[in-house]
C-alpha positions in Angstrom: 84.5 163.1 152.5 86.3 165.8 150.5 84.6 169.2 150.1 84.2 170.4 146.6 86.5 173.3 145.6 84.8 176.6 145.5 85.1 178.6 142.3 87.7 181.3 142.4 86.6 184.8 141.4 88.4 188.1 140.9 86.6 191.4 141.1 88.4 194.4 139.6 87.0 197.0 142.0 85.3 197.3 145.4 81.5 197.1 144.9 78.8 198.8 147.0 76.1 197.2 149.0 76.2 193.6 150.0 77.3 192.2 146.5 80.7 191.2 147.7 79.5 189.5 150.9 76.9 187.5 148.8 79.6 186.5 146.4 82.1 185.6 149.2 79.6 183.3 150.7 79.7 181.1 147.6 83.2 181.5 146.0 86.8 182.1 146.9 87.0 185.8 146.3 89.8 188.3 145.5 89.0 192.0 145.1 91.2 194.7 143.7 91.3 197.2 146.6 92.4 200.3 144.8 90.0 203.0 143.3 91.7 203.0 139.9 91.6 199.9 137.7 94.1 197.1 138.2 97.1 197.4 135.9 96.9 195.2 132.8 99.6 192.8 134.1 97.7 192.3 137.3 94.4 191.7 135.5 96.2 189.1 133.2 97.8 187.4 136.2 94.6 187.2 138.2 92.6 186.0 135.2 95.0 183.0 134.9 93.9 181.8 138.3 90.1 182.2 138.4 86.9 180.7 137.2 85.0 184.0 137.1 85.7 187.7 136.6 83.6 190.7 137.5 84.8 193.7 135.5 84.1 197.3 134.8 84.1 199.0 131.4 87.8 200.0 131.8 88.9 196.3 132.1 89.7 194.7 128.8 88.7 191.1 128.4 90.3 190.2 125.1 92.2 187.5 123.3 95.5 188.0 125.2 93.6 187.7 128.5 91.6 184.7 127.4 94.6 182.9 126.0 96.1 182.7 129.5 92.8 182.2 131.4 92.3 178.4 131.0 90.1 178.1 134.1 87.8 181.0 133.2 84.1 180.0 132.9 82.3 183.3 133.3 82.6 187.1 132.9 80.2 189.6 134.3 80.4 193.3 133.5 79.2 195.9 136.0 77.9 198.0 133.1 75.0 198.1 130.7 77.5 198.0 127.8 80.3 195.5 127.1 82.6 197.1 124.6 85.5 196.1 126.8 84.8 192.4 126.3 85.6 190.4 123.2 82.3 188.6 123.1 83.1 186.5 120.0 86.3 185.3 121.7 84.4 184.5 124.9 81.7 182.7 122.9 84.3 180.6 121.0 85.6 179.5 124.4 82.1 178.9 125.7 82.4 181.6 128.3 79.1 183.3 129.1 79.3 187.1 129.4 76.8 188.9 131.7 76.0 192.6 131.7 73.3 194.8 133.1 71.0 194.5 130.1 68.5 197.2 129.6 68.3 197.8 133.4 66.6 201.1 134.3 69.3 203.1 136.1 68.5 206.2 138.0 71.5 208.4 137.3 72.1 211.7 139.0 74.5 214.6 138.8 75.3 214.5 135.0 78.7 216.1 134.5 80.6 216.0 131.2 84.1 214.6 131.6 86.9 214.1 129.0 87.3 210.4 128.0 90.9 210.4 129.4 89.9 211.7 132.8 90.9 209.4 135.7 87.4 209.8 137.0 86.2 207.7 134.1 87.7 204.7 135.7 85.8 205.0 139.0 83.0 202.5 139.7 80.4 205.2 140.3 80.8 206.8 136.8 78.3 205.6 134.2 77.9 206.0 130.5 74.2 205.6 130.0 74.2 207.1 127.3 75.6 210.2 128.8 78.3 210.5 131.4 76.8 210.6 134.9 77.4 209.6 138.5 75.1 207.0 139.8 73.5 207.1 143.3 74.8 204.7 145.9 71.5 202.7 145.7 71.8 202.4 141.9 75.4 201.2 142.2 74.4 198.6 144.7 71.7 197.3 142.4 74.2 197.2 139.5 76.7 195.3 141.6 74.0 192.8 142.8 73.0 192.2 139.1 76.6 191.5 138.1 76.9 189.0 141.0 73.6 187.3 140.0 74.9 187.0 136.4 78.3 185.6 137.5 76.8 183.1 140.0 74.3 181.8 137.4 77.0 181.2 134.8 79.3 179.5 137.3 76.4 177.2 138.2 75.9 176.4 134.5 72.7 178.4 134.2 72.1 181.2 131.7 72.8 184.6 133.4 69.7 186.8 133.7 71.4 189.4 131.4 73.5 187.3 129.0 75.3 188.8 126.0 75.8 185.4 124.4 72.7 183.4 125.2 73.4 180.9 122.4 75.7 179.1 124.8 72.7 177.8 126.6 70.2 175.4 125.1 
């Protein structure tokens, strides 16, 4: 008997806690290992090969990315917001988009940063609604929520925090 192929997933940054281990138990996983975001050409290339993406606010999921991502079935953003994702384009392609919803986040150490600061691309920096640095526990919960959203969508279920719930009856 042939084993079913596991969905392929690309995660654009290392995630805290056990989120990546939970994800790796169910999918074929590739993770960008650097602290700064993957270059655009890397993101476009990875998106062409995967069924799911877990992104941060700095990773654009737009028409050019979607045009080359014929396998893509789900996107999950490790953020409350989703301005980096063209939701209309995803919806037109029947790709569910997950985010962190109105999740209560305990942010600590607020520190104003200029928008072009390289620190704005790190996974521990939040815009919620002010710039802050999240605790390790908060980042772990955020990563876990993003994984929950992605796995639900890959299984054909509505993600717990879905931006385009109209895709699900």
